[in-house]
Each structure stands twice: as structure tokens, then as C-alpha cells.
LUMKOLRO-286562 format. One record per residue: z, y, x of N, C-alpha, C, O, CB in turn; residue in one letter. Coordinates in steps of 0.001 Angstrom, whole numbers, plus 524288, in hexadecimal, padded with zeros to 5 digits. Each point is the difference from the previous one (the first is absolute). Last residue first. Glycine has a CB too. Layout:
BEGIN
ZYXZYXZYXZYXZYXa/...
//
This chain:
BEGIN
7DCAF820FD8559F7F980800AC800757FE357FF51804C87FB4A80062800E380450805927F8D9r/812BD7FCBC7FFC07FE9C7FB0A804B07F902801BE7FFA87FD9B800688042680B6B7F5227F981n/8005B813EF7F6898020980216806017FEB37FAE38034F8010F7FFEF804B1807B5806F57F87Aa/7F0E97F8797F0D37FD7B805678022A804B98010B805997FF50803E7802B97FC28801307F1AFk/808697EB56801A67F9A87FF6F801AF7FF3080461803897FEB07FF8F8049B7FD917FC847F2B1y/813EE805028018E801037FCE9804A57F9FD7FEFB801467FEC67FFE3804A680B2F7FB927F91Bd/7F79980DFF7F23A8039F80260805297FEE07FC8D8047D7FDBB8022A803A680A4E801357F6E8k/7F4557F52C7F6227FB1B8028180178801E3803A5804FD7FD7680042804147FDEB7FF9C7F1B4y/811B37F4F0803227FCA87FBEF802457F9AC804B18026B7FD3F7FF46803E08078E7F6407F383g/809468115C7FE57802E07FDBD804977FB3D7FD76802B47FF338015B8048B80A987FCDA7F734m/7F283806DB7F4AD7FF96803B2803728005E7FEAC8043C7FCA4800898036680593804107F7EBt/8026A7EF167F7A57FA6B800D1801077FE2580503805A87FCFF7FF5D803B38029D7FDCF7F039v/812A8801A88040B7FD887FB548040C7FA597FF6F801907FE5F7FF2780472808317FC3C7F7B8i/7FF498116E7F71380205800A8805E77FE867FB43802577FC978001C8036380B3B805907FB13w/7F32D7F9A07F0F07FBF8803E8801D0804A680020807BC7FE477FF53804707FCC08089D7EDE4v/80D027EE198010E7FB9C7FCE4803D87FC83804F18018C7FDC77FF7F8043C8018C7F6237F6B5y/80EAF811577FD23802557FC69805AC7FC557FCE0801397FFEB7FE6C8048B8090D800D27F9BEm/7F31280BA47F1BE800F08014B8044D802017FDD48057C7FEED801EB80447800F7802AF7F506l/802167F2E87F6907F9DF800C08023A7FDFC80329804B77FCC87FEA980350802538008A7F407t/812A08007A7FFD17FDC97FAE0800947FB0E7FEFD804FC7FF617FE058045680342801DA7F0DDk/8049C81072800AE7FFF27FEF080566800257F99180318800367FED4804A88043980AA07F9B8p/7F6117F7657EFCE7FCBF804C0801EC8021B80111805F67FCB780033803828021E8045A7F264i/808747EF907FD737FAE37FD6E801427FD6980459805507FD8A7FEE6803FB800B37FC827F03Fm/810A780841800C8801137FE42805067FBD57FE40802747FFCF8001C804CE807E67FE157F8E9l/7F872806757EFD07FEB4804FE803A9802217FDA5806457FEFC802FF8039F802F4805DA7F3AAm/8031E7ECCD7F9BD7FA497FE9E8035C7FCCB80459802A17FBD47FF8180257803247F9A57F726g/81241806C17FD5D800037FF688044F7FBF37FE978027B7FFD07FF79804C78071F7FFC07F97Di/7F9438067F7EFC5800F680381804BE800527FF59805C27FECD8033080366804B97FF367F62Al/7FD757F25D7F49E7FAE28026F804198013980305803697FEA97FE91804647FBF1801847F5EEp/811C87F1718000E801838052E800EC7FB368031D802D57FFC68017E8049180A3A7FB5B7FC00y/7F49C7F21A7FB30805C6801E57FC177FF788065C7FFE080029803217FC5A8079D7F49080741v/7EAE37FDB88064F7FF3B800197F8C4804D08016E7FE1C80083800857FB407F9277F7ED80352d/8082780733815117FCD7802A57FDA67FE3F801627F9FA7FF9E804517FDEC7FF667F8D580A0Fg/80F8D7F8D9803867FE74802DE7FAD17FC79804E17FFE88011B804637FE5E8072E7F86F7FF38w/7F8ED7F4FD80F2B804607FEB37FCAD7FF4E803BD7FD6B7FCF07FDC87FD08808F97FDBF8075Dl/7EB40806AE805208021E7FAA07FFD2803F87FEEE7FB887FEB57FDC47FBF17FFF18022180DAFv/800F6810C87FDD67FB2E7FEFD7FBA58000B7FBE67FEDD801157FF947FB567F99F80552806E5v/8109B7FDA080C1780201801C97F9C37FBBF800A97FCDD80162800917FB6E806178045680731p/7F3AE7F4A280F22802B67FE057FD53802B7800C07F979800437FCFD7FC437FF528024A80D61m/7F64280A07804A87FB117FDE57FBED8056F7FCED7FC1F7FFFF800697FB367F4307FCF980C6Cy/80FCA80E7C805CC7FE54802607FA617FF187FC117FDB8800AD8002A7FB3E7FBAA8077080662f/8096B7F1AB80EBB80549802CA7FBB67FD62802FE7FBAF8029C8008F7FC00804898017F80BA9l/7ECFF7F64A802CB801EE7FBB47FC6B804D9801E47FD85801C77FEA47FBBF7FA737FA21809B0f/7FB2C812A38070D7FAD07FE027FC72803767FC0C7FBE97FEC4800487FB5C7F8137FFAE80D03s/813B38068D805557FEED803407FCEE7FDB27FDB47FB19802077FF857FBAA7FD7C8062280BA1l/7FF0B7F10080792805F4800197FDBE7FED4803D97FB1C7FF027FDE57FBCB80766800F980DE5t/7ECD280177801D57FFA47FBF17FC70805A77FF437FD75800427FEA47FB657F7FA7FD0D809F5i/8062C81230805677FB767FFDD7FC8A8000C7FD297FC5E7FF8D8014D7FB657FC688008480A28a/80D267FD04808AF8041F801DE7FC707FBD7802FF7FC06801C3802F77FCA7807797FE2380A73l/7F15B7F3C98081E804B97FD697FC45800E6803F27FD0C802187FDE07FC3A8028B7FC2880954y/7EE9C80EAE8036A7FE3E7FB2C7FED28057D7FB887FCB87FF557FE3F7FB937F8CA8041280DF0m/808C680DA28047B801AA7FF837FAD37FC587FC147FB018016A8009E7FB728027F8093880813n/7F8687F6A380E3F806988002280176800C0800A07F917802897FC9C7FDB87FFC98097680E5Ck/7EB9D7F7397FC65800E57FC577FAAF80784800F47FFEB802BC7FCA27FDEE7F3007F9DE80368f/800A0814A480AE47FD037FFA47FD2B803917FBF47FA8B80143801BC7FBB37F6218005C80D18s/80EB57FE098087A800D6806407FD5B7FD447FEC07FB87803497FF577FC8E7FCBE807C580B39k/809487E8EA802B87FA41803067FC5180207804407FF7C804A1800BA7FEEA7F7167F8E47FB3Cd/80D347FB9D810748004D805A77FFE77FBA9800027FE4F7FC9080215802A5808DE8014280392k/8011F7EB0D7FAB37FAF6802748039D7FF63805B57FF637FBD08018F801C87FEF87F6407FD26y/812B7800697F8A57FF867FCD4804CE7FD598026D803C98012D8015E804767FF1C7F7767F702e/801B780ED37F3EB80335800F1802B77FEC57FC15805758002F8023080447805E4801477F328h/7EF6A7F81C7FB8F7FF5B806818002C80394801EF8041B7FDEB802D08034C800247FE647F2D2a/803787EE0F804227FCA87FF2780362800358050780110801AC800F8804687F9707F76F7F964y/8109A804FF7F509801A17FC5A805E67FBCB801958049D80176800BE804858020B7F5ED7F5D0k/7F9B680FCF7F40B8049880396801D7800167FC0B805297FF228023480430807338026A7F226y/7ED747F3897FFBA7FEB6807B57FFDA8052B80116803247FEB98027F803E87FC38800B37F104a/8073D7EBEF805677FDEC7FF63804FE7FE1F8062B802368006E801B68047A7FC7E7F3BA7F8DEl/80E24807BC7F1CF802107FF61805237FC0D7FF5D805B0801B2800C58046F805857FB157F528v/7F31A808DA7F6A1802888041C801488025E7FDC0805497FFC0802078045A801B68023B7F1F0i/7F5F27EEFA802297FAF4803F780059802D2805E7802067FD59803318026E7FC537F7A37F48Bm/80F867F75E8000A7FF377FD138055A7FB7E803FE803D27FF1A7FF6D804B18028C7F59D7F607i/8046580E007F31680321800CB803E37FE868001380622800A9802F9803B8804117F9A67F541i/7EF3B801737F8DB80202804B88012580415800CA804F27FFD4802EE803CE7FE5F7FDC17F297g/7FE267EF398004A7FB307FFE88048D800CD807D0802277FEF280183804727F7C37F47D7F539m/81511803037F8BD801007FD56805A57FCC680037803FD800FA7FF1E8049F802CB7FBBA7F732i/7F72880CC97F330803FB8029D802A7802757FD118051B800F08027D80402800AF801757F2EFv/7F2347F49C800897FCD08041A8011080476803948010F7FEB48039D802E67F8B17FA697F7A4f/80D8F7F1387FDCE7FE0E7FFEB805877FCAB80506802E27FE987FFA880496801427F6A57F89Cp/80A0480D677F12D801EA7FBA38038C7FE017FF568056E801F08023F803C97FF0A7F9AF7F45Fi/7F69580B9D7F774800DB8030480554803407FBD58040E7FE447FE8B8043E8025880BA97F68Bn/7F98C7EF7C7F4E07FC4A7FFE680378800DB80234805207FE277FEA3804397FD34801317F4A5r/812F87FE187F97E7FE517FAA4803F17FB0280098803937FF757FD788040D804137FC8A7F48Cy/8021A8141F7FB218043F7FE788057F7FDC17FB0B8035F7FF717FF50804BA809BA8037A7F58Bi/7ED70802EE7F68F8009C8054C80341803657FEDC8048E7FF93801F98045D7FFB2804067F3AEg/801C37ECE57F9B07FAE77FF5C803357FF82803E4805697FF5A7FE8D8048A7FC217FEF87F1F0w/810A9804717FB9B801A87FBD2805147FBD07FE4D8030D800407FE3E80478806887FE137F6B0d/7F7A48115A7F5F1802E38021A8052D8007E7FBA0804C47FFD9800CC804BD805E8805797F4D3l/7EA737FB537F8A18056B7FE39800B08035580206804407FE4A80101804617FE517F7C77F7FCp/7F430811447FB96800997FB7D802218048E7FED38001C8034A8036C7FF3B7F6547FD44804C7q/7FC5580BCB7EE97804217FFBD803A87FF647FB568023F7FDED7FCC87FD17807D18088B7FEA3v/7ECA07FE1D7F8828011780675801A2806758001480401801A9803FD8021B7F8DA8007B7F272e/7F6CC7EAE480D7F80472802D47FD847FFF1805E18008C7FE69802C9803958069E7F56D7FE16s/7F0457FCAB808BB7FDCC804167FB5A803ED800137FC457FE9B802427FBFE7F7DF7FC01804B2t/80E907F7BB80DA77FE7080565803357FEBF8023C7FBDD80212804517FF937FA947F9BF8091Dw/80D2E7F06C7F8E17FF52803F27FAAC7FE808052080180802BE803B57FEA1804247F7FC7FC66q/801217F50380FA6800ED80693801CE7FED6802467F910802E1802D87FD687F8077FE0780FC4n/802ED7EB847F51F803FC803C47FD5E8009C805808010E8025A802EF7FD01801B97F5DD802CDq/7ED007FC53807D87FEB7802507FA3E805C68031C7FC3B7FFF9803537FC877F7C57F3848036Cp/803C7806168163D801F67FD787FAB17FE478040E7FC177FF34804BE8000E809417F6148037El/7F47C80BD780E6E7FAD07FDA97FC94803A37FD297F96C7FE6E800E57FB8B7F9DF7FB368101Fa/810D480942803017FE55805387FEA07FDBD7FF0B7FB1A800C6802227FBC27FDC28018E80D01t/808797EE6680253803EF802337FA727FD57805107FE2F801D0802117FC0E8081F7FAA78076Fl/7ECFB7FDC280BF1801C17FC477FA4F800F68014F7FBBB7FD9C800837FBDC805647FBAA8085Dv/7FE3E80E7B80A707F9848007D7FD21801867FCB27FBD18006A801527FB657F7D67FF5A80C81v/8170B7FE428038E7FEB2803BC7FC247FA738013A7FE6C800038033B7FC718079F7FFE4806A7r/7FAAE7EE108066B80443800287FC577FE53805DC7FD217FD41800527FC1180AE17F97A80A0Av/7EFFA80605809597FCB97FCF97FC76802A17FEA57F9BD7FD988002E7FBD77FE9D7FBBD80DA6i/80AA080E178064A7FCD8803277FCBF7FD697FBE77FC727FE33801BB7FBE480057805F480AE3a/80F557F18480228801AA803F27FBFD7FB78804C57FD2A80070802DF7FC2B808AC7FB71809C6l/7F3177F4798089C801807FCBB7FC4E801F78045A7FB2C7FE067FF887FBA48048E7F7E880BA2l/7F7F780F11808577FA587FCEC7FC20803437FE487FCFE7FEAB801687FB997F97B7FB11809CBw/81478808C6805C47FBE78046D7FDBA7FBFB7FFEA7FC837FEB68032F7FCA2802D17FEB280A28i/808367F0CC80425802F8802C37FA437FCA5804D87FDB37FF67801507FB6980AA77FCB080867v/7EC6D7F73C80AC6801957FEED7FAC880324801A47FCDE7FEFB7FF8E7FB537FEDB7FB9A8076Ef/8013280D1D80CC17FABD7FF717FD6B800227FDB87FAEB7FF28802677FBEC7FD337FCC380C3Ed/812BD7FFBF8025B7FF67804E47FE177FBD4801F27FCA78005E803107FC50803D57FD9D80AA2l/7FCF77EF80803EA804788009E7FAB47FF80804A87FD257FFF5800077FB31806C47FB738095Av/7F07D8040280C067FCB97FD297FB06803187FDE57FABB7FE3C7FEAD7FBBA7FBCD7FE1480BE8r/8056381283806F8801F57FCA87FE488000D7FE107FB4C800CE801D47FBA0802138009E80A1An/7F71180B6C809317FEF47FAF88009C804DC7FCE87FD16803707FE0F802BF7F6F4803D580638k/7FF0F813D57FA77801A07FD127FB66800147F98C801D97FB8E7FF6A7FE44800028085C7FABEi/7FF8680B5980F197FD327FAB4801F5805BD7FBCD7FCE3803207FDC2802E47F61F806148094Fn/802DB80F237EF19803D57FCD2803438002F7FB06801F1804297FDB1800B67FF3D807277FB64y/7EDE4803247FB068037D805BF802A0803707FC7E803727FF147FF55804AC801EE808E37F2BEr/7F7A37EC177FCB97FC1C801C380410802ED8035D80385801017FE938047B7F72B8010F7F5AEn/811567FC2C7F70D7FF9D7FA4F8036B7FB4B801D580477800677FDF380455801E97F9DA7F2A1k/80126815037FC2E8056C7FEC28051F7FD2D7FC6C8012C7FD6580156803D180C8E8005E7F9DFf/7E9DE7FF207F71B7FF9780583801C8805977FF90805807FF4F800A6804B77FC7C804FA7EF41i/803587ED157FDA57FBB27FF358054F800878048E802CA801577FF1C804897F7767FBA17F751y/810A9806E67F72A802907FCE18015B7FD5D800858055B8018E801DB804288015D7F8FD7F355y/7F4B080E547FC75803DD801C380288803A27FDA6803718023F802A8803527FC248015A7F682l/7F62B7F44F7F9147FD2B801E98056280512803A4802C6801527FE42804487F320802777F785l/812AE7F8BA7F5737FE9C7FB22803F37FC6680178802F77FFEA7FD648040A801D47FC147F6B8l/80484811F87F970803FA7FFA68043C7FE907FC9E80289801A57FFDC80484804D6802BE7F7E7y/7EB538008A7F6478027C804EC803DD8040B7FE9C8052B7FF24801098049E800A3804517F221f/7FC797EEF07F9CB7FC787FFDF8053580038803D28038D7FFBA7FF49804BF7FAE57FCCB7F6BCi/80EC58045D7F6FB803737FB0F802C17FC6680107802E0801738017A80457803867F72D7F6ACt/7F673813BE7FA04805678016380274802447FC22803A98038180108803217FE3F803987F50Bm/7EEE87F5B77FC087FEED803C9803A680431801FF804247FF3E7FF7B804B87FAF18028A7F44Bt/809C27F3C97F7EE7FEA57FDE7803737FD9A8021680473800C97FDFE8044C7FFAD7FD437F5A3v/8061780E6A7F775804057FBDB802587FE237FB7D803998035F7FD558022780121804767F5C7s/7EF4F809CA7FF5680296804AA803B28055C7FBA5801FE801878006C8048A7FB7880B207F515t/7FAE37EC8B7F9057FC738010E8051D80235802448038D800937FDEB8044C7F8D6802C27F796v/80D3F7FE5E7F439801457FA8F803B57FCA48002F80367800507FCB58037D802B87FD6A7F6B0a/7FC5C814657FBDE806D97FFCC802917FFE17FB9D8041C801F67FFC180462803AB802A47F242k/7EA0F7FFC57FD0C80085804168051E804D97FEAB803357FFC77FF51804C17FC06808827F628g/802BC7F0687F5347FC3B7FD648042E80065803E2803B7801347FE5E8045C7F8307FC807F644v/80E3780C577F827802637FB61801207FEE27FC0180479803077FD8C802D17FDA3804367F4BEg/7F7CB80F3E8023D802218015A8020E8039E7FB0880276801F98002C804627FBAE808937F6AFl/7F45C7F3B47F83C7FCF37FFDC8079F805DC80386800DF800407FE1B8046A7F0F7803717FD17s/812537FA2F7ED0F7FE397FB77803167FED7801F6806B1801FC7FE63804137F95D7FD427F210n/8070B8112F7FEF9806D47FD918008B7FDC67FA8F80307801F77FE6880417804AF805557F136k/7F04880C8F8034D7FD947FDBA805478045A7FBD580169800827FEF8804AC7FA3780A197FF22y/8059A7FF467EBB37FB007FEEE800D37FF067FC92804757FD1C7FC2A800378014380BB87FBCAv/81274800868004A7FDD57FAEC7FCF87FAC27FF30801737FF907FB8D801C4805D0805A77F692e/801CF80E2F80EEC802387F9CB802757FE717FBBB7FCF67FF1E7FBB5801FA808EC807C78013Ef/7EE9C80C5E7F77F7FFE47FD52805C28024C7FDD4801627FE277FD00803467FF8F806D37FED2g/800E08091A7EDB48034A7F8AE801917FE907FDA980309800CA7FB4A7FF7080087802567FA10n/7F361811A0809B5803847FF617FA63801BE7FB437FFD87FD907FC40801C47FDCD809527F8F6a/800108025F817C67FD247FE687F9A7804C07FD127FE49803C47FD7C8019E7F0ED800E77FFCCt/80DB88079E80FE37FDEC803127FD8C7FBA87FD9C7FBEC7FB3F800AE8003180786805138076En/80A937EF648021B801EB806E37FF857FDB8802307FE08802AC802D97FD31800107FE6C80889l/7F5897EE3B7FD57802E78011B7FA9F8032D805197FF62800AF802777FBEE800107F407803A6a/7F33D806A980F3B7FE657FFC57FA488031D801C47FB587FF8C803687FCA27FC687F5F8806FBl/80BCD802E080D5F7FEA28065A7FEFA7FCCE7FF987FCA080087803E07FD338005B8002980A87i/804BB7EB0E7FBBE804F5803727FD487FD3E806B98009F801B38037E7FD2A808687F4C5806B9r/7E99B7F9B580183801957FFE07F9D4805088023B7FDEE80128800607FB597FA177F7FB804F6p/801488080D812E27FB6A8038A7FC78800357FEB97F9B87FF0B803607FCB67FA0A7FC3380BBAv/814177F9C0802B57FF158052D8003C7FA26802287FE1D7FECF8046E7FE8E808277FAB9808B5l/7FC6D7ED747FD138047C803847FBF87FEE7804A17FD077FF4A800807FB458062C7FD0380AB1h/7ED9D7FBFE80749801C67FD2A7FB138040F7FFA77FAFF7FFC87FEE87FB537FCD77FE5D80B37f/803B180AF680B0A7F9698017E7FCE8801367FDC17F9C280122801FC7FBC57F6D67FBA180E08a/8132A7FC4C8057480053802957FB9C7FE928031B7FE5A8031A802DC7FDB1800AF7FAD78030Fd/7F4877F77380BA88037E7FD937FC7B8034C804317FCD0800187FE727FB748002A7F9A680AD6g/7F3FF80E5F804DE7FC8D7FEDB7FB65805C07FB8D7FCB0800CB7FFE27FB427F1E6800AB80A80f/81493806CD808957FB46805727FD037FE037FD7B7FAA4800B2801957FB837FA348028080E70g/80E507F158804288028D802177FCD77FF14803657FB238023B800767FBC4800B87FDC780B82l/7F1097F9EA805E0801537FC477FB12805D98035A7FCD9800AF7FF8F7FB437FB457F57C80AB2v/7FCA081397807C47FBA67FEF67FC46800737FBC27FCFC7FCD17FF027FC897FE21804BB808D1v/810DB80224808417FF77802F27FD007FD5D800B57FA988010B802AC7FC23800A77FEA880B97a/7FF057F0B380600804F87FFC67FCBD7FF97803837FB9D800DC7FEB17FB74804737FF3980C0Am/7EC1D800DF804C97FFF57FC747FC5E8068C7FF397FBF4800917FDEA7FBB47F70A7FDB380BEEi/806B480FD9807AC7FE3C801CC7FC047FE9C7FB3D7FC498011E801587FB857FC31806DD80993g/80DE97F4C48075A801EE803D57FD877FC26801FD7FC5F80193801977FBBF8041D7FFFE80B38f/7F4F37F0DA804CF803477FE017FCA7802C6806217FC808004D7FF437FB42801647F67E80C0Fl/7F36280E4A806477FBA47FDF17FC6F8042B7FDC47FAEA7FF328013B7FB6C7F8497FB8480D1Fr/8109580A53806617FEB08040D7FCFB7FC2D7FC707FB0A8005A801087FB51800318078380D9Fs/806417EC84801B68047D802307FD967FEC1802FB7FBD68015A7FFA87FB66802D58003B80C0Cn/7EF8F7F7DC80704801BB7FE517FA9B802D8802517FCF57FE3D7FFF57FB87800FD7FA0480769t/7F24F80E7880808805217FFE68006D801A47FD977FBA67FF7F801ED7FB9F8011B8052880982n/7EE637FF357FF34801377F9378013F8063D801A98002E801657FEF58047B7F5327FBC280291k/801FA813A37F45C7FF078009680444801097F84B802238009B7FE6A804808025680EC47FBA9n/7FE5A7FD2C7EEAE804AD7FDF3803128002A7FE3E80490803F77FE23801FB7FDDA8004E7F790n/7F24080A7E7F6DA80300803B1805958042A7FB0880250803EF801EB801FE7FCC380A457F919k/7F94A7EF887F5297FB3D7FFFE800F78014080342804BA7FBE87FF8A8027B7FEFD7FEFB7F479v/812967FC647FFB07FDFE7FA8D801D77FB1D802B0801747FD5C7FC5E801B98071C7FB7D7F84Ei/806B781535802F0801E67FC20803E97FDD67FB06800088015B7FCDF80364805F1807527FC1El/7F2A18084E7F18B800758019780545801557FC3C806547FCFF7FF48803B0805AD808087F4FBy/7FED67F46A7F5807FB6A7FED1801D87FEAC80284803FD7FCD67FE4B80331801347FF857F5C1f/812DD803FF7FFFF800077FC428013A7F8D07FD7C802477FF417FC47802F380B06804267F636g/7FB128103080072801E37FF1A8041A7FF6E7FB9A8034B7FF577FFE1804C3804DC8051B7F72Em/7F6937FEE47F2277FB2F8020380453804077FF29805377FD5D7FECD803D77FBCC809FA7F5FAs/80FD27F23F7F7FE7FAB37FAFE802767FDBF80242803907FE707FDCD803FB7FE887FDDD7F477i/811B580E428018B801627FB02803BB7FAFA7FE598000A7FE7F7FECC8046880AEB7FE1B7F991v/7F4588135D7FA3A803AC7FFE8805BC801F07F99D80161801197FEFA804928037180BB57F917f/7F3C07F6867F0977FCDF8013B802298005B80253806E37FC217FFF9802DA8020F800797F29Fv/80F2C7F8D37FDB17FBEC7FD27800E37FCC580116802E77FF2F7FCBF80372802198014C7F68El/80D0280EFD802E67FF887FADB802597FD4A7FB82800EF800C77FD7F80408803FC8059F7FA19y/7F59480C2D7F80D800658003680496803417FDC5802CF7FEF6800CB804A07FDDE804D37F96Ci/801947F62B7F1577FBE3800B28019B7FED680162804AF7FC377FDE78021A80366802F67F6DDi/812A57FE1D7FF1C7FBDC7FB74801597FACF800668017D7FECC7FC9380327805C18001B7F78Ed/8050581265802858014E7FD4F803167FE4C7FB93801357FE5E7FF02804698068D805447F9F1f/7F6BB8040C7F21E7FB798026A80674804137FF35802937FFDA8042E802607F8FD804127FC64i/80CC67F05C7F1DA7FB4D7FDC3800DC7FBBE80362804E77FBC27FEDF801F5806117FD897F330s/810C98093D805557FFCA7F9CA802327FB187FDC48018D7FF737FD35803E080748801277F681e/7FA43813247FD3B80202800CD80603800A27F90B802587FF147FE96804818079C80C747F924m/
//
């Protein structure tokens, strides 16, 4: 069932992303939403494809251990790019002109990527160090909090019906994600929270798709 869910998710998100890129009618935000969805889908594929193979192969998690580790690292980077692109969607949509905020978002994204790339993460080990899982997610969580505040503030200020629940989707994605970071290796069942977290990303992309259809 997990394999079926992962395949449907990847096909859905990547297809929707390419659809928005091709059908954007020169709408910058729709194009960015499309790029964001494609980055999300292909980034997650680096982890989910080896996971699907591992789930359906004898001794799969041992065989695909390195691929799964590298895939998690790639996914960490593409999740960061996902929110960076979403920030620019907010900038365009709400005419946000704040150079300090631009600098902070870029700094957090760069720090997150650099921390993710350091060998101390031990991505290909069977169990990654918890402390480095926390370190690399500190800038990511700060970035998420900023995005939640922006989504809530401007959707209400502009009475933006299309994005009125954007802040909620981002909030829930982090609430589902952080327990996995903190306790996923100790209590494997907590890893199931990645499914609702993934659905929150699908919800975010779907909001962009519905907005495109409403304003086509």
C-alpha cells in the first residue's frame, strides 16, 4: 500500500507541475508553482523510488541502503528549494518588497543546504546522528515559521480565498515532519507521519492549480 501511495503521489505531483509550466499563459506564479511541484516530485523520487524497490525486494533495505541515504539528502535540499520558490510566489502575489526578508530567507536556505551536505550527517549509515538531524532542520524550521506568518498575514490582509488555508497546510507539514526527525529512528511507526506530511505538500500544490484554473 505504501508503494502504491508513493507511485500515485509522484505521478500526480510531477504531472501537475508540468501541466502548470506548460499551461501557465505567461502567469509567473503559475509557472513557479509548476516548477515547485516538479522540484518536489523529482526530489522526493530520489528517496521514494529506492524505498519502493526496497519494500518489494528481499533484503531490500540493506541492498538499497546507500541509495536511500543519498535520496534523503537530496530530498532535504529539494524541500528547501520548494519553500524558497513558495516564498517568491508570495512575493509576486502580495507585492512583498523587503530586502532584509529576502536576505534572511536566502541565508536560511543556504545554511540548510550546507548543513545537509556535511559528512557528519552520515546519510548512508543505517541510523543517522540525531544531533545533526536537529542542526540541519533548525534553519529549515525558522524558514517554515516565516512562511507560515507570511501566508497567514497576507492571505487575510488581501482576503485571498485561494490561499486562505496555505498557512495551515505549511503548519501541518512541519508538525507531521518534526516527530519523524526527532523520534523516527527510535520508533519506526512514527515514520508513517511522512504520509500526511506528503499530503500537505500535495494540498499546497493543489491550491496553486486551483488558483490557476480560477484565474485562467
